[in-house]
C-alpha positions as CSV (number, residue, x, y, z in Angstrom):
1,M,4.5,14.9,-4.9
2,G,4.0,11.8,-7.5
3,R,1.7,9.2,-6.5
4,I,0.8,5.8,-8.1
5,A,-1.8,3.4,-6.6
6,T,-0.8,-0.3,-8.7
7,I,-1.1,-3.7,-8.0
8,F,1.1,-4.1,-10.8
9,P,4.6,-4.8,-8.8
10,G,2.9,-7.4,-6.9
11,V,0.8,-8.8,-9.9
12,L,3.7,-8.6,-13.1
13,P,7.1,-8.2,-10.8
14,N,9.3,-9.2,-13.7
15,I,8.4,-5.7,-15.8
16,I,9.8,-3.8,-13.1
17,L,13.1,-6.2,-12.5
18,A,14.0,-6.1,-16.3
19,S,13.0,-2.3,-16.4
20,V,14.9,-0.8,-14.1
21,P,18.8,-1.7,-14.1
22,T,20.2,0.6,-11.4
23,A,18.5,2.4,-9.2
24,N,19.4,5.2,-10.7
25,T,17.3,4.5,-14.1
26,L,14.4,4.5,-12.0
27,L,10.8,5.9,-14.2
28,P,13.0,9.2,-14.8
29,P,10.1,10.8,-16.0
30,L,8.0,10.2,-13.0
31,S,10.6,11.4,-10.8
32,S,10.9,15.1,-11.2
33,F,8.7,17.6,-13.1
34,L,9.7,20.7,-15.3
35,T,8.9,24.3,-13.9
36,A,9.2,28.1,-15.4
37,T,11.6,29.8,-13.4
38,T,11.6,33.2,-13.7
39,D,13.1,33.8,-17.0
40,G,10.9,31.9,-18.4
41,S,13.6,29.0,-18.9
42,L,12.6,25.2,-18.2
43,K,14.2,23.2,-14.6
44,T,13.6,20.2,-13.7
45,I,13.0,19.8,-10.1
46,P,12.9,16.4,-8.3
47,L,9.6,15.0,-7.4
48,P,9.5,12.3,-4.5
49,L,7.5,9.3,-5.8
50,V,5.2,7.8,-3.5
51,M,3.6,4.1,-4.9
52,V,0.7,2.8,-3.1
53,L,0.2,-0.7,-3.5
54,H,-2.6,-3.3,-3.4
55,S,-1.6,-6.9,-1.0
56,N,-3.9,-8.5,0.8
57,H,-2.1,-11.8,2.0
58,P,1.3,-13.1,2.6
59,N,1.6,-15.8,-0.1
60,E,1.2,-13.0,-2.9
61,L,4.9,-11.8,-1.2
62,S,6.9,-14.1,-3.9
63,A,10.4,-13.8,-3.6
64,E,10.3,-12.4,-7.1
65,V,7.7,-9.5,-5.8
66,V,9.9,-9.2,-2.3
67,A,13.1,-7.8,-5.1
68,T,11.2,-6.2,-7.2
69,L,9.8,-3.9,-3.9
70,S,13.5,-3.8,-2.6
71,R,14.6,-3.0,-6.1
72,L,12.1,0.0,-5.8
73,A,12.9,0.8,-2.3
74,Q,16.2,1.1,-3.5
75,A,15.9,3.5,-6.2
76,G,14.2,6.1,-3.5
77,V,10.4,5.1,-4.3
78,R,8.0,5.3,-1.1
79,L,6.4,2.5,-0.8
80,F,2.7,2.1,1.3
81,N,0.6,-0.7,1.3
82,Q,-3.2,-0.8,1.6
83,S,-5.5,-3.8,2.2
84,V,-8.6,-4.9,2.2
85,L,-10.2,-6.4,5.2
86,L,-11.2,-10.0,4.1
87,K,-13.3,-12.7,4.9
88,G,-11.8,-15.8,4.2
89,V,-8.7,-14.6,3.1
90,N,-6.9,-12.3,5.4
91,D,-10.1,-12.1,8.7
92,D,-6.3,-13.5,10.9
93,P,-4.7,-11.3,13.1
94,Q,-1.9,-13.3,12.6
95,T,-2.5,-13.4,9.0
96,L,-2.3,-9.7,8.9
97,A,0.5,-9.5,11.1
98,D,2.4,-11.8,8.6
99,L,1.7,-9.5,5.6
100,S,2.7,-6.8,8.2
101,N,6.1,-7.6,8.2
102,R,6.8,-9.1,4.7
103,L,6.0,-6.3,3.6
104,F,8.0,-3.9,6.0
105,D,11.6,-6.5,5.7
106,A,10.6,-5.7,1.4
107,G,10.7,-2.1,2.5
108,V,7.4,-1.2,2.1
109,Q,5.0,0.7,4.8
110,P,1.8,-1.3,5.7
111,Y,-0.6,2.2,5.8
112,Y,-4.5,1.1,5.3
113,I,-6.5,-1.7,5.8
114,N,-9.9,-0.9,4.0
115,L,-12.6,-2.5,5.1
116,L,-14.7,-3.6,2.4
117,D,-17.0,-1.4,0.1
118,R,-20.3,-2.7,0.3
119,A,-20.3,-3.4,-3.7
120,H,-22.9,-6.0,-5.9
121,G,-21.3,-9.3,-5.5
122,T,-18.9,-9.0,-2.2
123,A,-21.2,-9.6,0.5
124,H,-19.5,-12.7,0.9
125,F,-16.8,-11.2,1.8
126,E,-17.3,-8.7,4.1
127,V,-16.0,-8.7,7.9
128,S,-18.8,-7.6,10.9
129,D,-17.7,-4.8,12.6
130,E,-17.6,-6.4,15.7
131,Q,-15.3,-9.5,14.8
132,T,-12.5,-6.5,12.7
133,K,-12.6,-5.1,16.6
134,E,-11.0,-7.7,17.7
135,I,-9.1,-8.8,14.8
136,I,-7.3,-4.9,15.3
137,S,-7.1,-5.6,19.6
138,Q,-5.4,-9.2,18.7
139,L,-3.1,-7.2,16.1
140,Q,-2.2,-4.9,18.2
141,T,-0.7,-7.3,20.9
142,L,1.5,-8.9,17.3
143,L,3.1,-5.8,16.0
144,P,4.4,-2.9,17.0
145,G,2.9,0.4,16.3
146,Y,4.8,1.2,13.3
147,L,4.1,-1.6,11.3
148,L,-0.2,-1.5,12.6
149,P,-1.9,0.3,9.1
150,K,-4.8,2.4,10.0
151,V,-8.0,0.6,9.7
152,V,-10.2,2.8,7.8
153,R,-14.0,3.0,5.7
154,D,-14.5,4.9,3.0
155,R,-17.4,7.1,3.1
156,G,-18.7,6.8,-0.4
157,N,-19.4,9.6,-2.6
158,N,-15.9,11.2,-3.3
159,R,-16.2,11.8,0.6
160,G,-12.5,9.8,1.9
161,K,-11.9,7.4,4.2
162,V,-12.6,7.4,8.2
163,V,-9.9,5.8,10.4
164,F,-12.6,2.7,11.4
165,G,-14.1,3.4,14.7
166,L,-14.3,7.1,14.4
167,E,-16.8,7.2,11.3
168,S,-19.4,9.3,13.5
169,L,-16.9,12.2,14.4
């Protein structure tokens, strides 16, 4: 599987729309790979392509962005989204529900809501754990389970992500 994590479709959707005239022409070098056969020849094997987007607010999803995402989905790219929970930006259950619904309508599966990494200069965007619990509790009443992204925290030091509330396990 090929995996691309990018903000590109949300930032420059016109580039993708202009370069993908049909679903069959989408990113051919990335959608397959070469492998050697037992006789030493090479053959192409299809490679499922996954694109993980980074969209934090439904206002990022203009008509042009939605058209781009829909074109990618129609071309067979599996689209997922990860957001960062940001104080004053998307720390509201309705905003997050609207984001999940707009993404899904464009063929994108809401996947992760990342809690803010504690990097220098970002403290003013941090949402407390208590507020996060309340937001997620309310979000669960607004969305069906398949549209509810996992809330995760990065463990740091390349140890991956852990589901919020399960950090001690």
